[in-house]
Backbone as a printed PyTorch tensor [residue, N CA C, xyz], in Angstrom:
tensor([[[  6.1990,  55.0940,  79.8020],
         [  6.3920,  56.3170,  78.9140],
         [  4.9280,  56.8470,  78.6950]],

        [[  4.9300,  58.2990,  79.0280],
         [  3.5680,  59.0300,  78.7570],
         [  3.5470,  59.5800,  77.3850]],

        [[  2.2120,  59.5300,  76.9500],
         [  2.0560,  60.0230,  75.6150],
         [  1.1390,  61.3260,  75.8840]],

        [[  1.2090,  62.1700,  74.9220],
         [  0.3640,  63.3110,  74.8420],
         [ -0.4120,  63.2740,  73.6250]],

        [[ -1.6310,  63.8670,  73.6610],
         [ -2.4880,  63.7200,  72.5700],
         [ -1.8910,  64.6570,  71.3920]],

        [[ -2.1360,  64.1040,  70.1730],
         [ -1.5760,  64.6720,  68.8780],
         [ -2.4430,  65.8520,  68.6450]],

        [[ -1.9470,  66.8970,  68.2870],
         [ -2.6350,  68.0960,  67.9160],
         [ -2.5410,  68.2460,  66.3610]],

        [[ -3.8170,  68.1420,  65.7140],
         [ -3.7700,  68.4390,  64.2770],
         [ -3.4530,  69.8900,  64.0030]],

        [[ -2.6820,  70.1710,  62.9440],
         [ -2.4290,  71.4040,  62.4830],
         [ -3.3470,  72.0900,  61.6710]],

        [[ -4.0150,  73.1040,  62.0880],
         [ -5.1420,  73.6490,  61.1780],
         [ -4.9200,  75.2490,  61.1870]],

        [[ -5.5610,  75.9750,  60.3870],
         [ -5.4400,  77.4210,  60.4760],
         [ -5.6720,  78.0810,  61.7710]],

        [[ -6.3550,  77.3100,  62.6530],
         [ -6.6000,  77.8880,  63.9570],
         [ -5.8150,  77.3210,  65.0640]],

        [[ -4.7060,  76.4640,  64.6820],
         [ -3.7870,  75.9260,  65.7790],
         [ -3.1550,  77.2160,  66.3550]],

        [[ -3.1450,  77.1940,  67.6580],
         [ -2.5550,  78.2700,  68.4030],
         [ -1.0560,  78.3540,  68.2670]],

        [[ -0.4150,  79.4060,  67.7740],
         [  0.9350,  79.5830,  67.6780],
         [  1.7980,  79.0310,  68.9330]],

        [[  1.4220,  79.2330,  70.1290],
         [  2.1050,  78.6620,  71.1710],
         [  2.3100,  77.1560,  71.0770]],

        [[  1.3810,  76.4770,  70.7100],
         [  1.4740,  74.9100,  70.6560],
         [  2.4360,  74.7270,  69.4830]],

        [[  2.5460,  75.3850,  68.3990],
         [  3.3780,  75.0340,  67.2800],
         [  4.8450,  75.4030,  67.7610]],

        [[  5.0490,  76.5670,  68.4360],
         [  6.3650,  76.9460,  69.0160],
         [  6.9620,  75.9070,  70.0320]],

        [[  5.9730,  75.4090,  70.8770],
         [  6.3240,  74.5410,  71.8740],
         [  6.7880,  73.1840,  71.3240]],

        [[  6.2020,  72.7030,  70.3260],
         [  6.5190,  71.3910,  69.6740],
         [  7.7660,  71.5640,  68.9990]],

        [[  8.0230,  72.4860,  68.2950],
         [  9.1820,  72.7430,  67.4370],
         [ 10.4200,  73.1090,  68.2390]],

        [[ 10.1100,  73.6800,  69.5500],
         [ 11.3590,  73.9230,  70.3960],
         [ 12.0600,  72.7150,  70.8100]],

        [[ 11.3340,  71.6120,  70.5690],
         [ 12.0480,  70.1630,  71.0270],
         [ 13.2070,  69.7350,  70.0960]],

        [[ 13.2650,  70.4820,  68.8760],
         [ 14.3260,  70.1750,  67.9790],
         [ 15.6850,  70.9400,  68.2910]],

        [[ 16.6960,  70.3760,  68.5220],
         [ 17.9860,  71.0910,  68.9650],
         [ 18.6040,  71.5700,  67.6650]],

        [[ 19.1510,  72.7850,  67.6510],
         [ 19.7910,  73.3560,  66.4750],
         [ 21.2160,  74.0760,  66.9620]],

        [[ 22.0110,  74.0570,  66.0260],
         [ 23.1820,  74.9440,  66.1250],
         [ 22.8020,  76.4290,  66.0060]],

        [[ 23.6680,  77.2490,  66.4380],
         [ 23.3840,  78.7510,  66.2900],
         [ 24.5360,  79.4110,  65.4670]],

        [[ 24.1930,  80.2310,  64.5650],
         [ 25.1750,  81.0210,  63.6110],
         [ 24.8760,  82.4000,  63.6030]],

        [[ 25.8000,  83.2760,  63.3570],
         [ 25.6240,  84.7190,  63.0510],
         [ 25.8790,  84.9730,  61.5420]],

        [[ 24.7940,  85.4340,  60.7510],
         [ 24.8500,  85.7470,  59.3930],
         [ 25.2930,  87.1830,  59.2700]],

        [[ 26.5110,  87.4650,  58.5710],
         [ 27.0460,  88.7820,  58.5580],
         [ 27.1710,  89.2430,  57.0460]],

        [[ 27.1200,  90.6050,  56.7940],
         [ 27.4330,  91.2820,  55.6300],
         [ 27.7710,  92.5390,  55.7180]],

        [[ 28.3360,  93.2460,  54.7240],
         [ 28.7430,  94.5810,  54.7680],
         [ 27.6350,  95.3130,  53.8990]],

        [[ 27.0720,  96.2660,  54.6560],
         [ 25.9240,  97.0750,  54.0210],
         [ 26.5670,  97.7240,  52.8400]],

        [[ 25.6240,  98.2220,  51.8050],
         [ 26.1530,  99.0460,  50.7330],
         [ 26.9280, 100.3200,  51.3130]],

        [[ 26.7390, 100.9130,  52.4130],
         [ 27.5170, 102.0680,  52.8880],
         [ 28.7320, 101.5280,  53.6320]],

        [[ 29.1490, 100.1300,  53.6490],
         [ 30.3730,  99.8050,  54.2560],
         [ 30.1810,  99.4100,  55.6190]],

        [[ 29.0370,  99.6290,  56.3430],
         [ 28.9810,  99.2030,  57.8340],
         [ 28.6480,  97.7340,  57.8870]],

        [[ 29.1340,  96.9990,  58.8620],
         [ 28.8090,  95.7520,  58.9500],
         [ 27.5330,  95.5150,  59.6270]],

        [[ 26.8880,  94.3590,  59.1170],
         [ 25.5360,  94.0370,  59.7020],
         [ 25.5920,  92.4920,  59.9780]],

        [[ 24.6500,  92.2340,  60.9730],
         [ 24.6430,  90.7270,  61.3500],
         [ 23.4550,  90.4630,  62.1300]],

        [[ 23.1850,  89.1350,  62.0860],
         [ 21.9280,  88.6120,  62.8160],
         [ 22.0520,  87.2090,  63.3040]],

        [[ 21.6410,  86.8610,  64.4950],
         [ 21.7300,  85.5410,  64.9980],
         [ 20.5790,  84.7590,  64.3430]],

        [[ 20.9400,  83.4150,  63.8200],
         [ 20.0000,  82.5760,  63.3520],
         [ 20.1910,  81.1750,  63.8070]],

        [[ 19.1520,  80.4850,  64.0010],
         [ 19.2000,  78.9680,  64.3340],
         [ 18.6450,  78.2030,  63.2260]],

        [[ 18.2450,  78.8350,  62.1550],
         [ 17.7370,  78.1640,  60.9640],
         [ 18.7650,  78.1100,  59.8070]],

        [[ 19.9840,  77.6300,  60.1000],
         [ 20.8970,  77.4220,  59.0430],
         [ 21.0370,  75.9610,  58.7050]],

        [[ 21.1700,  75.8200,  57.5610],
         [ 21.3180,  74.2390,  57.1150],
         [ 22.0290,  74.1220,  55.7950]],

        [[ 22.7460,  73.0540,  55.4920],
         [ 23.1240,  72.7370,  54.2250],
         [ 21.9970,  72.3390,  53.3860]],

        [[ 22.1500,  72.6050,  52.1190],
         [ 21.0660,  72.1610,  51.1610],
         [ 21.4160,  71.2360,  50.1230]],

        [[ 22.6780,  71.5330,  49.5930],
         [ 23.0880,  70.7410,  48.3570],
         [ 24.7020,  70.7640,  48.4310]],

        [[ 25.1820,  69.5930,  47.8550],
         [ 26.7200,  69.5910,  47.8370],
         [ 27.1400,  69.9940,  46.5430]],

        [[ 26.1630,  69.6910,  45.4690],
         [ 26.5260,  69.8910,  43.9810],
         [ 25.3710,  70.6560,  43.3330]],

        [[ 25.2690,  71.9080,  43.2050],
         [ 26.2180,  72.7800,  43.7190],
         [ 26.1010,  72.9750,  45.1400]],

        [[ 27.2310,  73.6310,  45.7170],
         [ 27.2820,  73.8530,  47.1860],
         [ 26.3080,  74.9020,  47.6380]],

        [[ 25.2730,  74.6880,  48.2260],
         [ 24.2060,  75.5790,  48.5710],
         [ 23.9820,  75.3570,  50.1840]],

        [[ 23.5750,  76.5180,  50.7310],
         [ 23.0950,  76.5080,  52.2490],
         [ 21.9670,  77.4390,  52.1970]],

        [[ 21.2210,  77.3140,  53.4010],
         [ 20.1980,  78.2580,  53.5800],
         [ 20.0790,  78.6990,  55.0780]],

        [[ 19.3800,  79.7510,  55.1590],
         [ 18.9860,  80.3600,  56.5150],
         [ 17.7240,  80.9990,  56.2960]],

        [[ 16.8060,  81.2220,  57.2790],
         [ 15.4100,  81.6840,  57.2720],
         [ 15.3710,  82.9070,  58.0550]],

        [[ 15.4560,  84.0910,  57.5350],
         [ 15.2820,  85.3840,  58.2960],
         [ 13.7080,  85.6410,  58.2200]],

        [[ 13.3700,  86.2540,  59.4100],
         [ 11.8990,  86.6620,  59.5310],
         [ 11.6740,  87.8960,  58.6380]],

        [[ 10.4690,  88.0250,  57.9890],
         [ 10.1750,  89.2050,  57.2650],
         [ 10.1990,  90.5320,  58.1280]],

        [[ 10.1260,  90.4680,  59.4110],
         [ 10.1470,  91.5050,  60.2770],
         [ 11.4800,  91.9570,  60.7400]],

        [[ 12.5650,  91.1580,  60.1980],
         [ 13.9350,  91.5120,  60.6550],
         [ 14.3300,  92.8400,  60.1080]],

        [[ 15.0730,  93.6180,  60.9270],
         [ 15.5870,  94.9410,  60.2620],
         [ 16.9660,  94.6810,  59.6000]],

        [[ 17.6440,  93.4940,  60.0130],
         [ 18.8140,  93.2720,  59.5160],
         [ 18.8670,  92.5530,  58.1560]],

        [[ 17.8160,  91.7010,  57.9340],
         [ 17.6440,  90.9730,  56.6100],
         [ 17.7270,  91.9050,  55.4710]],

        [[ 16.9210,  93.0020,  55.2660],
         [ 17.0680,  93.8150,  54.1590],
         [ 18.5220,  94.2650,  53.7670]],

        [[ 19.2310,  94.4970,  54.8240],
         [ 20.5410,  94.8890,  54.5460],
         [ 21.4890,  93.7500,  54.0370]],

        [[ 21.3810,  92.5610,  54.5850],
         [ 22.0520,  91.4200,  53.9780],
         [ 21.5980,  91.1760,  52.5430]],

        [[ 20.2610,  91.2390,  52.3410],
         [ 19.7940,  90.9220,  51.0680],
         [ 20.3830,  91.9470,  49.9550]],

        [[ 20.2570,  93.2060,  50.3880],
         [ 20.8160,  94.2650,  49.4780],
         [ 22.2970,  93.9890,  49.1930]],

        [[ 23.2340,  93.5190,  50.1880],
         [ 24.6100,  93.2480,  49.9550],
         [ 24.6140,  92.2240,  48.9130]],

        [[ 23.8750,  91.1770,  48.8300],
         [ 24.0410,  90.1420,  47.8150],
         [ 25.0330,  89.1270,  48.1760]],

        [[ 25.6840,  89.3010,  49.3460],
         [ 26.7810,  88.3390,  49.7500],
         [ 26.7340,  88.3310,  51.2770]],

        [[ 27.2100,  87.0940,  51.8530],
         [ 27.1120,  87.1280,  53.3710],
         [ 28.1510,  85.9710,  53.6790]],

        [[ 28.2950,  86.0180,  55.1270],
         [ 29.0390,  84.8800,  55.7270],
         [ 28.2440,  84.3410,  56.8290]],

        [[ 28.3690,  83.0260,  56.9930],
         [ 27.6570,  82.3100,  58.1250],
         [ 28.7730,  81.9260,  59.0370]],

        [[ 28.7160,  82.4920,  60.3190],
         [ 29.6610,  82.3160,  61.2770],
         [ 29.0890,  81.2100,  62.3480]],

        [[ 29.5380,  79.9870,  62.3670],
         [ 29.0060,  79.0770,  63.1710],
         [ 29.7510,  79.1860,  64.4420]],

        [[ 28.8650,  79.3600,  65.5440],
         [ 29.2650,  79.7910,  66.8210],
         [ 29.6390,  78.5930,  67.7390]],

        [[ 30.6600,  78.7920,  68.4920],
         [ 31.1940,  77.9800,  69.4000],
         [ 30.4770,  78.0040,  70.7150]],

        [[ 30.5760,  76.9740,  71.5660],
         [ 29.8190,  76.7880,  72.8700],
         [ 30.3690,  78.1120,  73.8030]],

        [[ 31.4140,  78.7260,  73.6090],
         [ 31.7990,  79.7820,  74.4850],
         [ 31.4800,  81.0420,  73.9210]],

        [[ 30.4090,  81.2160,  73.0100],
         [ 30.0930,  82.4040,  72.2970],
         [ 28.6110,  82.7810,  72.5580]],

        [[ 28.1610,  82.3560,  73.5900],
         [ 26.6650,  82.5490,  73.9820],
         [ 26.3790,  84.0580,  74.1040]],

        [[ 27.2300,  84.9210,  74.6860],
         [ 27.0360,  86.2460,  74.7840],
         [ 27.1070,  87.0760,  73.5050]],

        [[ 28.0630,  86.5310,  72.5190],
         [ 28.1040,  87.1290,  71.3160],
         [ 26.7440,  86.7840,  70.4520]],

        [[ 26.1950,  85.7350,  70.6510],
         [ 24.9260,  85.3200,  69.9760],
         [ 23.7730,  86.2170,  70.4770]],

        [[ 23.8130,  86.4430,  71.8880],
         [ 22.7060,  87.3030,  72.4960],
         [ 22.8000,  88.7590,  71.8830]],

        [[ 24.0720,  89.2360,  71.6460],
         [ 24.2580,  90.5710,  70.9790],
         [ 23.6400,  90.6480,  69.6180]],

        [[ 23.9020,  89.5510,  68.8760],
         [ 23.4090,  89.5010,  67.4570],
         [ 21.8390,  89.1500,  67.3750]],

        [[ 21.2150,  88.6830,  68.5290],
         [ 19.8960,  88.2870,  68.5440],
         [ 18.9470,  89.5270,  68.8660]],

        [[ 19.5010,  90.6250,  68.9840],
         [ 18.5400,  91.8270,  69.3620],
         [ 18.4060,  92.7200,  68.1510]],

        [[ 17.4970,  93.4890,  68.3170],
         [ 17.2440,  94.5760,  67.0890],
         [ 17.8980,  95.8310,  67.6100]],

        [[ 18.5900,  96.5270,  66.6360],
         [ 19.1360,  97.7340,  66.8770],
         [ 20.3770,  97.8560,  67.5320]],

        [[ 20.9180,  99.0660,  67.7480],
         [ 22.2680,  99.0610,  68.4210],
         [ 23.3040,  98.7740,  67.4540]],

        [[ 24.6130,  99.0910,  67.9510],
         [ 25.7110,  98.7020,  67.1430],
         [ 26.2280,  97.1090,  67.5890]],

        [[ 25.7500,  96.2400,  66.9100],
         [ 26.1260,  94.9480,  67.3290],
         [ 27.5200,  94.5110,  67.2610]],

        [[ 28.1980,  95.4160,  66.4770],
         [ 29.7640,  94.9240,  66.2510],
         [ 30.5830,  95.7120,  67.1740]],

        [[ 29.9770,  96.6550,  67.9010],
         [ 30.8970,  97.4690,  69.0130],
         [ 31.6280,  96.4090,  69.7720]],

        [[ 32.9470,  96.5230,  69.9190],
         [ 33.7860,  95.6220,  70.6360],
         [ 33.9850,  94.2520,  70.2450]],

        [[ 33.4390,  93.8380,  68.9970],
         [ 33.4930,  92.6290,  68.4820],
         [ 34.6640,  92.4090,  67.4640]],

        [[ 35.4520,  91.3640,  67.6160],
         [ 36.6580,  91.2350,  66.7870],
         [ 36.3330,  90.5000,  65.4920]],

        [[ 36.5110,  91.0180,  64.3960],
         [ 36.2210,  90.3880,  63.1630],
         [ 37.2360,  90.9370,  62.1380]],

        [[ 37.1460,  90.0530,  60.9430],
         [ 38.1100,  90.5630,  59.8630],
         [ 37.1390,  90.2020,  58.6440]],

        [[ 37.4900,  90.9490,  57.4440],
         [ 36.7340,  90.7380,  56.1760],
         [ 36.9540,  89.4630,  55.6450]],

        [[ 35.9310,  88.7480,  55.0810],
         [ 36.2040,  87.6060,  54.4310],
         [ 36.3850,  87.7740,  52.9930]],

        [[ 36.5900,  86.7350,  52.1160],
         [ 36.8620,  86.9400,  50.8140],
         [ 35.8240,  87.7360,  50.1040]],

        [[ 34.5610,  87.7010,  50.4170],
         [ 33.5580,  88.6720,  49.7640],
         [ 33.3260,  89.8870,  50.6350]],

        [[ 34.1900,  90.1610,  51.6030],
         [ 33.9210,  91.4530,  52.2930],
         [ 33.1350,  91.2550,  53.7750]],

        [[ 32.3780,  90.1420,  53.6850],
         [ 31.4880,  89.9190,  54.9260],
         [ 32.3010,  89.7090,  56.1250]],

        [[ 31.8860,  90.1550,  57.3380],
         [ 32.7260,  89.9640,  58.5890],
         [ 32.8030,  88.5560,  58.8640]],

        [[ 33.8510,  87.9900,  59.2000],
         [ 34.2060,  86.7840,  59.8140],
         [ 34.4720,  86.9060,  61.2440]],

        [[ 33.6780,  86.4590,  62.1280],
         [ 33.8090,  86.6480,  63.5310],
         [ 34.9060,  85.7430,  64.2110]],

        [[ 35.7760,  86.5590,  64.9270],
         [ 36.8600,  85.8120,  65.7200],
         [ 36.2040,  84.8080,  66.6850]],

        [[ 36.7590,  83.5840,  66.7230],
         [ 36.3590,  82.6470,  67.7770],
         [ 35.2430,  81.6000,  67.2010]],

        [[ 34.7210,  81.8910,  65.9920],
         [ 33.6690,  80.9930,  65.4430],
         [ 34.3580,  79.5620,  65.0280]],

        [[ 33.5060,  78.6250,  65.1800],
         [ 33.8970,  77.3010,  64.8500],
         [ 34.2570,  77.2040,  63.2940]],

        [[ 33.4050,  77.8440,  62.5150],
         [ 33.5260,  77.8910,  61.0270],
         [ 33.0240,  78.9550,  60.4000]],

        [[ 33.4540,  79.3500,  59.2860],
         [ 32.7990,  80.3720,  58.4310],
         [ 32.3590,  79.8400,  57.0640]],

        [[ 31.3360,  80.1820,  56.6160],
         [ 30.8650,  79.7100,  55.2900],
         [ 30.4910,  80.9380,  54.4400]],

        [[ 31.3260,  81.2710,  53.3780],
         [ 31.0870,  82.4760,  52.5930],
         [ 30.2950,  82.1390,  51.5030]],

        [[ 29.2820,  83.1750,  51.2750],
         [ 28.3190,  82.7650,  50.1470],
         [ 27.9440,  84.0110,  49.3820]],

        [[ 27.4290,  83.7760,  48.1090],
         [ 26.5620,  84.8710,  47.3670],
         [ 25.2960,  84.5320,  47.4310]],

        [[ 24.4230,  85.4740,  47.5730],
         [ 22.9310,  85.2140,  47.7530],
         [ 22.5340,  84.5720,  46.3360]],

        [[ 22.0210,  83.4580,  46.3420],
         [ 21.6190,  82.6570,  45.0450],
         [ 20.1390,  82.8500,  44.7570]],

        [[ 19.3830,  82.8640,  45.8460],
         [ 17.7980,  83.0980,  45.5970],
         [ 17.2230,  83.2690,  46.9520]],

        [[ 15.9290,  83.8280,  46.8850],
         [ 15.1450,  84.0660,  47.9890],
         [ 13.8330,  83.5790,  47.8160]],

        [[ 13.3600,  82.6870,  48.6060],
         [ 12.0370,  82.0580,  48.4330],
         [ 11.1350,  82.4880,  49.4830]],

        [[  9.8320,  82.4090,  49.2700],
         [  8.7890,  82.6990,  50.2560],
         [  8.7000,  81.5200,  51.1990]],

        [[  8.7750,  81.7380,  52.5790],
         [  8.5900,  80.7550,  53.5310],
         [  7.6040,  81.2620,  54.6500]],

        [[  6.3120,  81.7930,  54.2100],
         [  5.3130,  82.1510,  55.1140],
         [  5.7750,  83.4630,  55.6760]],

        [[  5.9880,  83.5530,  57.1200],
         [  6.3420,  84.7290,  57.7920],
         [  7.9020,  84.8570,  57.8060]],

        [[  8.5750,  84.0100,  57.2290],
         [  9.9480,  84.0680,  56.8990],
         [ 10.4200,  84.1180,  55.4650]],

        [[ 11.6700,  84.4450,  55.1300],
         [ 12.2080,  84.1340,  53.8960],
         [ 13.0720,  82.9670,  53.9850]],

        [[ 13.2360,  82.3380,  52.8920],
         [ 14.3460,  81.2270,  52.7580],
         [ 15.4010,  81.8060,  51.8760]],

        [[ 16.5660,  82.2290,  52.4640],
         [ 17.7010,  82.6290,  51.7400],
         [ 18.5810,  81.4810,  51.3350]],

        [[ 18.7800,  81.4070,  50.0020],
         [ 19.8210,  80.3830,  49.5280],
         [ 21.0890,  81.0260,  49.2350]],

        [[ 22.1170,  80.4770,  49.8110],
         [ 23.3600,  81.0150,  49.3640],
         [ 24.3160,  79.9390,  48.6510]],

        [[ 25.0050,  80.4700,  47.6210],
         [ 25.8680,  79.5990,  46.9930],
         [ 27.2760,  79.8620,  47.5680]],

        [[ 27.7500,  78.7160,  48.0810],
         [ 29.0110,  78.6210,  48.8970],
         [ 30.1890,  79.0370,  47.9870]],

        [[ 30.9660,  79.9350,  48.2690],
         [ 32.1900,  80.2870,  47.5420],
         [ 33.4360,  79.9980,  48.3950]],

        [[ 33.4080,  79.9710,  49.6530],
         [ 34.4950,  79.4190,  50.2880],
         [ 34.1280,  79.0720,  51.7900]],

        [[ 34.9840,  78.2640,  52.4340],
         [ 34.6470,  77.9720,  53.8400],
         [ 35.8670,  77.7120,  54.5290]],

        [[ 35.7260,  77.8250,  55.8600],
         [ 37.0920,  77.5910,  56.6740],
         [ 36.6400,  76.9850,  57.9840]],

        [[ 37.1740,  76.0340,  58.4750],
         [ 36.9800,  75.5980,  59.7700],
         [ 38.1060,  76.2330,  60.6430]],

        [[ 37.6290,  76.8970,  61.6930],
         [ 38.6750,  77.7550,  62.5100],
         [ 39.0240,  77.0610,  63.7760]],

        [[ 38.2590,  76.2910,  64.3730],
         [ 38.6160,  75.7570,  65.7200],
         [ 38.2380,  74.2600,  65.7120]],

        [[ 39.0930,  73.4730,  66.4260],
         [ 38.7190,  72.1140,  66.7160],
         [ 38.7550,  71.9870,  68.2480]],

        [[ 38.8790,  73.1090,  68.9680],
         [ 38.9450,  72.9520,  70.5300],
         [ 37.6280,  73.2320,  71.1930]],

        [[ 36.6350,  73.3510,  70.4870],
         [ 35.4760,  73.8180,  70.9860],
         [ 34.2460,  72.9510,  70.4560]],

        [[ 33.1880,  73.0360,  71.0170],
         [ 31.9670,  72.3010,  70.5280],
         [ 30.9480,  73.3670,  70.0780]],

        [[ 30.0260,  73.0210,  69.2750],
         [ 28.9380,  74.1960,  68.9760],
         [ 28.0150,  74.6520,  70.0710]],

        [[ 27.7000,  75.9500,  69.7860],
         [ 26.6660,  76.4580,  70.6580],
         [ 25.3190,  75.9030,  70.1450]],

        [[ 24.4240,  75.4150,  71.0900],
         [ 23.2370,  74.8410,  70.8040],
         [ 22.0400,  75.6010,  71.2950]],

        [[ 20.8790,  75.5210,  70.6660],
         [ 19.7100,  76.1460,  71.0360],
         [ 18.4970,  75.0990,  71.1410]],

        [[ 17.9300,  75.0190,  72.3090],
         [ 17.0980,  74.0150,  72.6130],
         [ 15.9330,  74.4210,  73.5760]],

        [[ 14.7080,  74.2670,  73.3220],
         [ 13.6490,  74.5810,  74.1360],
         [ 13.7290,  76.1880,  74.7710]],

        [[ 14.0040,  77.0030,  73.8060],
         [ 14.1180,  78.4870,  74.0350],
         [ 15.3540,  78.7520,  74.8530]],

        [[ 16.3090,  77.9790,  74.9970],
         [ 17.5520,  78.3110,  75.8690],
         [ 18.8230,  77.8040,  75.0890]],

        [[ 19.9000,  78.2330,  75.6520],
         [ 21.1590,  77.7130,  75.0400],
         [ 21.6880,  76.6060,  75.8020]],

        [[ 22.5420,  75.7340,  75.0430],
         [ 23.0390,  74.4410,  75.5600],
         [ 24.3720,  74.0780,  75.0470]],

        [[ 25.0400,  73.1830,  75.5930],
         [ 26.1590,  72.7970,  75.2150],
         [ 26.3590,  71.1390,  75.2690]],

        [[ 27.3150,  70.7170,  74.2580],
         [ 27.5730,  69.3020,  74.5360],
         [ 28.6220,  69.1210,  75.5380]],

        [[ 28.7450,  67.8710,  76.1580],
         [ 29.7260,  67.8360,  77.1800],
         [ 31.2220,  68.1140,  76.6550]],

        [[ 31.8420,  68.8580,  77.3440],
         [ 33.2160,  69.1580,  77.0980],
         [ 34.2000,  68.3240,  77.4460]],

        [[ 34.8510,  67.6830,  76.4310],
         [ 35.9980,  66.7660,  76.6980],
         [ 36.9750,  66.9120,  75.4830]],

        [[ 37.9400,  67.7350,  75.6040],
         [ 38.6820,  67.8860,  74.4920],
         [ 39.4040,  66.7330,  73.6850]],

        [[ 39.6520,  65.7020,  74.6080],
         [ 40.3390,  64.4080,  73.9680],
         [ 39.1220,  63.7160,  73.1790]],

        [[ 37.8690,  63.7200,  73.6340],
         [ 36.8180,  62.9530,  72.9170],
         [ 36.3460,  63.7550,  71.7020]],

        [[ 36.4290,  65.1030,  71.9990],
         [ 35.9200,  66.0240,  70.8020],
         [ 37.0040,  65.8480,  69.8170]],

        [[ 38.3040,  65.9570,  70.0810],
         [ 39.2690,  65.7280,  68.9630],
         [ 39.1680,  64.4390,  68.2620]],

        [[ 38.9800,  63.3660,  69.0500],
         [ 38.8980,  62.0960,  68.5720],
         [ 37.6070,  62.0040,  67.5750]],

        [[ 36.5410,  62.4430,  68.0590],
         [ 35.3060,  62.4530,  67.3150],
         [ 35.5480,  63.2690,  65.9210]],

        [[ 36.1570,  64.4810,  66.0130],
         [ 36.3350,  65.2540,  64.7060],
         [ 37.2910,  64.4470,  63.8350]],

        [[ 38.3440,  63.8370,  64.4100],
         [ 39.3230,  63.1610,  63.6750],
         [ 38.6350,  61.9090,  62.9140]],

        [[ 37.8670,  61.3010,  63.7560],
         [ 36.9280,  60.1750,  63.0070],
         [ 36.0460,  60.7270,  61.9180]],

        [[ 35.4440,  61.7970,  62.1930],
         [ 34.4770,  62.4270,  61.1430],
         [ 35.2020,  62.6990,  60.0190]],

        [[ 36.3260,  63.2910,  60.1000],
         [ 37.1930,  63.7460,  58.9890],
         [ 37.6480,  62.5520,  58.2130]],

        [[ 38.1210,  61.5340,  58.8080],
         [ 38.6480,  60.2300,  58.0750],
         [ 37.5370,  59.5550,  57.4750]],

        [[ 36.2470,  59.5570,  57.9530],
         [ 35.0830,  59.0220,  57.2000],
         [ 34.6480,  59.8460,  56.0300]],

        [[ 34.7550,  61.2370,  56.1770],
         [ 34.4510,  61.9390,  55.0310],
         [ 35.4820,  61.9680,  53.9030]],

        [[ 36.7080,  61.6270,  54.1940],
         [ 37.7890,  61.6020,  53.0940],
         [ 37.7800,  60.3270,  52.4650]],

        [[ 37.0720,  59.1680,  53.0850],
         [ 36.9700,  57.7730,  52.5810],
         [ 36.2650,  57.8410,  51.3050]]])
């Protein structure tokens, strides 16, 4: 087993070193959506989505302060987190860019709070914006969960690892068995 020297984090630590180290953490990918005050849909891809609390039910995501979409979502005061399936990489790429009509040709329906729920997502988590905290060059957006829906059990999540997309091995029988096992554990 090889070891590499530990890099202490200081104000002068090069950002590429930090990015490289943190890219070794695999995450799921989601698209956060909202309706702008003028009624147009807005959305952005995030890999920084996480559950925060079960009681009260809270989730968070961390948009960059430089995001053009985040101010629209913040102004809406409500949003949906669409957890992407492993067959939605192209959809993720569409929402990962700045500008353009990200919703052109995308099938969606309004959720209970009006935010777009994307067709084909694994799950949708519908939220009211509860708080926004400072997180350095990002904001930490806390959402109070008002409803959620698991849409698919025939797919695995889309993953992001080392600056690229990845997938879990696909085996519908093992995936269904794993999900059924997880459901029975959570109901116990």
